[in-house]
C-alpha positions in Angstrom: -17.5 0.8 4.3 -13.8 0.6 4.2 -11.6 0.0 1.1 -8.0 -1.0 1.3 -4.9 -1.7 -0.8 -2.2 -4.0 0.7 1.1 -5.6 -0.4 2.3 -7.3 2.8 -0.7 -7.0 5.1 -0.1 -3.7 7.1 -3.0 -1.8 5.5 -5.3 -4.8 5.6 -4.6 -5.2 9.3 -5.5 -1.6 9.9 -8.6 -1.8 7.7 -9.8 -4.9 9.7 -9.4 -2.9 12.9 -12.0 -0.5 11.5 -14.3 -2.9 9.8 -14.4 -6.7 10.1 -14.7 -7.3 6.3 -13.1 -4.4 4.4 -13.2 -4.2 0.6 -10.1 -4.8 -1.5 -9.4 -2.1 -4.0 -7.7 -4.4 -6.5 -10.8 -6.6 -6.5 -13.4 -3.8 -6.7 -11.5 -2.2 -9.5 -12.7 -5.0 -11.7 -16.2 -3.6 -11.7 -17.4 -1.2 -14.3 -19.7 0.7 -12.0 -17.8 2.3 -9.0 -20.5 4.1 -7.0 -20.8 3.6 -3.3 -23.1 4.9 -0.6 -22.6 4.5 3.2 -22.9 6.4 6.4 -19.1 6.6 6.4 -16.5 5.6 3.8 -12.8 5.1 4.4 -9.7 4.2 2.5 -6.7 2.5 4.1 -3.5 2.4 1.9 0.2 2.4 2.2 2.5 5.4 1.3 4.9 4.9 -1.6 7.1 7.9 -2.2 4.9 9.9 0.2 1.8 9.2 -1.9 -0.8 6.5 -2.2 -0.2 3.7 -4.8 -1.2 4.4 -8.4 -4.1 2.0 -8.2 -5.6 3.9 -5.2 -5.2 7.1 -7.1 -7.1 5.6 -10.0 -9.8 4.3 -7.7 -10.3 7.8 -6.2 -10.5 9.3 -9.7 -13.0 6.7 -11.0 -15.3 6.1 -8.0 -18.2 8.1 -6.8 -18.8 8.2 -3.0 -22.0 9.2 -1.3 -21.3 9.6 2.4 -21.5 12.1 5.2 -18.0 11.2 6.4 -15.0 10.3 4.2 -11.6 9.5 5.7 -8.2 8.0 4.8 -5.7 6.2 7.0 -2.2 6.0 5.5 0.3 3.5 6.7 4.1 4.2 6.4 7.3 2.8 7.7 9.9 5.5 8.1 9.0 9.0 6.8 5.6 10.0 5.5 6.8 13.2 3.7 3.6 15.0 4.2 1.4 12.2 2.9 -1.8 13.5 4.5 -1.4 16.9 2.8 -0.7 15.1 -0.5 -3.7 12.9 0.0 -5.9 15.9 0.7 -4.7 17.5 -2.5 -5.5 14.3 -4.4 -9.0 14.1 -2.9 -9.6 17.8 -3.9 -8.5 17.0 -7.5 -10.9 14.0 -7.6 -13.8 16.0 -6.2 -13.9 13.9 -3.0 -14.8 15.9 0.1 -12.6 14.4 2.8 -13.2 14.9 6.5 -10.3 13.1 8.1 -6.8 11.9 7.0 -4.3 10.4 9.4 -1.0 8.5 9.2 0.2 5.5 11.2 3.7 4.2 11.4 4.2 0.5 10.9 7.0 -1.9 9.7 8.6 -0.6 6.6 8.6 -3.3 3.8 10.9 -1.3 1.4 13.6 -3.9 0.8 16.2 -1.5 -0.6 16.1 0.6 2.6 15.4 -1.6 5.5 16.2 -5.0 7.1 12.9 -6.8 7.5 14.2 -8.6 10.6 14.9 -5.3 12.3 11.6 -3.8 11.2 9.7 -6.8 12.6 11.3 -6.5 16.0 10.7 -2.7 16.4 7.8 -1.5 18.6 6.2 1.3 16.6 3.2 1.6 19.0 0.8 0.4 16.3 -2.0 -0.6 18.7 -1.7 2.6 20.8 -1.7 4.8 17.7 -4.6 2.9 16.1 -6.7 3.1 19.3 -6.4 6.9 19.0 -7.5 6.8 15.4 -10.5 4.6 16.2 -11.5 7.1 18.8 -11.3 9.9 16.2 -13.4 8.0 13.7 -16.0 7.1 16.3 -16.3 10.8 17.1 -16.4 11.8 13.4 -13.5 14.1 14.0 -12.7 16.5 11.2 -9.0 16.7 11.0 -6.0 16.4 8.6 -2.7 15.2 10.1 -0.2 18.0 10.5 2.6 18.4 8.0 5.8 20.2 8.7 8.2 22.1 6.5 10.6 19.2 7.0 8.0 16.8 5.6 7.5 19.1 2.6 11.2 19.4 2.0 11.6 15.6 2.1 9.0 15.2 -0.6 10.5 18.0 -2.8 13.9 16.3 -2.5 12.4 12.9 -3.4 10.7 14.4 -6.5 14.0 16.0 -7.5 15.8 12.7 -7.3 13.0 11.0 -9.2 13.2 13.6 -12.0 16.7 12.4 -12.7 15.4 8.8 -13.3 13.3 7.2 -16.1 9.6 7.7 -15.3 9.0 4.0 -15.1 12.1 3.1 -13.0 10.2 1.5 -10.2 8.3 -0.8 -12.6 11.7 -2.4 -13.4 12.8 -3.0 -9.9 12.1 -6.8 -9.8 13.9 -9.8 -11.3 13.2 -13.5 -11.2 16.2 -15.7 -10.4 16.9 -19.4 -11.2 15.6 -20.3 -7.7 12.0 -20.0 -9.0 10.1 -23.3 -8.9 7.0 -22.0 -10.5 4.8 -22.3 -7.4 2.6 -19.4 -8.5 2.3 -17.6 -5.2 3.8 -14.5 -6.7 1.1 -14.5 -9.4 -1.6 -14.8 -6.8 -0.5 -11.9 -4.5 0.1 -9.4 -7.3 -2.7 -6.7 -7.1 -2.1 -5.6 -10.7 -1.7 -8.9 -12.5 1.9 -8.2 -13.3 3.3 -11.6 -12.6 2.5 -14.8 -14.5 4.0 -18.3 -14.4 5.1 -19.3 -17.9 6.6 -22.8 -18.4 7.0 -23.3 -14.6 8.8 -20.0 -14.1 7.5 -16.6 -12.9 7.7 -13.7 -15.4 7.4 -10.1 -14.2 5.6 -7.8 -16.6 6.5 -4.2 -15.7 3.5 -2.4 -17.1 1.1 -1.4 -14.3 3.4 -2.7 -11.6 2.5 -1.0 -8.3 5.9 -1.6 -6.8 4.2 -3.0 -3.7 6.8 -5.8 -3.5 4.1 -8.3 -2.5 5.6 -10.9 -4.9 9.1 -10.6 -3.5 8.0 -10.7 0.1 5.7 -13.7 -0.5 8.0 -15.9 -2.6 8.8 -19.0 -0.4 12.1 -19.5 -2.4 13.1 -15.8 -2.2 13.5 -16.2 -6.0 12.2 -12.7 -6.7 15.0 -10.2 -6.1 15.5 -6.6 -6.8 17.6 -5.0 -9.5 19.2 -2.8 -6.9 20.9 -3.8 -3.6 18.8 -5.0 -0.7 19.7 -4.3 2.9 19.0 -7.9 3.9 18.3 -10.2 0.9 17.5 -13.1 3.3 14.7 -11.3 5.1 11.1 -10.9 4.0 8.0 -9.5 5.7 4.3 -10.1 6.1 2.2 -8.5 8.9 2.1 -11.1 11.6 -1.7 -10.8 12.0 -2.4 -11.3 8.3 -2.2 -14.7 6.5 -0.8 -15.3 3.1 -4.3 -16.6 2.1 -5.8 -13.2 3.0 -3.3 -11.3 0.8 -4.1 -13.7 -2.0 -7.8 -13.1 -1.6 -7.2 -9.4 -1.5 -5.0 -9.2 -4.6 -5.3 -12.3 -6.9 -6.2 -11.3 -10.5 -6.1 -14.8 -12.0 
């Protein structure tokens, strides 16, 4: 049993490498009863600010897992900042006994920091790295990815910067421009139901926004922009192995 959270398809692609039909966390969170039993249970999720998205944290806090082998695979694009160690701490706090946590570098979809055209063209050895992870999982390896002092320093510096900003700053990162035609794709790819089409125009509701940027990346008109500068406003990203329909099926809350 594999659960996943995805904004632009990276984590879904990894989850499908492990299990043909993984389970969407945004969809399963609709259920009242979150108790699962399987021989092995895994979570695949992206790293935002070196940690898993808020919805994944909530899932870990609310769910009960009955398994002999629990693991997490965390996707990141540039710097993981000790994500495995932070995920282990989260699991401990949630009472989840975790056997294995690893990280895998993929295209970085963070628009303020990276050009999506450049990210798409970079060879980050995804297949090679994932093959090693699959070998580990098949062997039921017990291991937490190594974290360096440099990683920990990067996370401390990130937290220091964040402490100078409003606590909900990332929820106010998106804006809808006049280029919006009200197609509704943004509404369908939002995992938290934070985008709605009202009178043929998308409206972003900041509360509960996961800052996954799925809406911005999926908008065919590039009508959803950021409130801060982007490296390349004309470039957007979706994992080449994942269709728009798959992201809609994973995330749609309407």
